[in-house]
C-alpha positions in Angstrom: -18.2 193.6 -147.2 -19.3 190.0 -147.8 -21.9 188.6 -145.4 -20.3 185.2 -145.3 -19.4 183.1 -142.3 -16.4 181.8 -144.1 -13.5 184.2 -144.5 -11.6 184.6 -147.7 -9.2 181.7 -148.2 -5.5 182.5 -147.7 -3.0 182.1 -150.5 -2.4 178.5 -151.2 0.2 178.9 -153.9 3.0 176.4 -153.2 6.4 177.9 -152.6 9.4 175.7 -153.7 12.3 175.5 -151.3 15.4 173.7 -152.2 17.6 172.5 -149.2 20.8 170.3 -148.9 20.7 167.7 -146.2 23.6 165.6 -144.7 23.9 162.0 -145.9 22.7 160.8 -142.3 19.6 162.9 -142.6 18.8 161.7 -146.0 19.1 158.1 -144.9 17.1 158.9 -141.9 14.3 160.5 -144.0 14.2 157.5 -146.4 13.9 155.2 -143.3 11.0 157.3 -142.1 9.4 157.1 -145.5 9.8 153.1 -145.5 8.3 153.0 -141.8 5.4 155.2 -143.2 4.9 152.7 -146.0 4.9 149.7 -143.4 2.5 151.5 -141.2 -0.1 152.8 -143.7 0.3 150.6 -146.6 1.0 153.5 -149.0 4.2 154.6 -150.2 5.0 158.4 -150.0 8.1 160.2 -151.3 10.4 161.9 -148.8 9.5 165.2 -150.5 5.9 164.7 -149.9 6.5 163.9 -146.1 8.8 166.7 -145.3 6.2 169.6 -145.5 3.9 167.5 -143.3 6.7 166.9 -140.8 7.6 170.7 -140.6 4.0 171.7 -140.0 3.8 169.1 -137.2 7.0 170.3 -135.8 6.2 173.9 -135.6 2.8 173.3 -134.3 4.1 171.3 -131.5 6.7 173.9 -130.4 4.9 175.8 -127.6 7.6 178.5 -127.3 7.4 179.3 -130.8 3.5 179.5 -130.7 3.8 181.9 -127.7 6.4 184.0 -129.5 4.1 184.3 -132.6 1.0 185.0 -130.3 2.9 187.7 -128.5 4.1 189.4 -131.7 0.4 189.7 -133.0 -0.8 191.1 -129.8 
């Protein structure tokens, strides 16, 4: 067993997921991308923002976090 403080890194291979969204959601995501550009002065594609949005949403869902924690105990 390695005597390192840092554990082995998890699998970081990207997984591509294709989804279809409503025209209203597509427009809202585009508007968010534009707001992001105005706020930070850097343009980011909607496809680059969505994974970060999903992570933020999942991390902020306390009921989901409890459910996951309880499942591992």
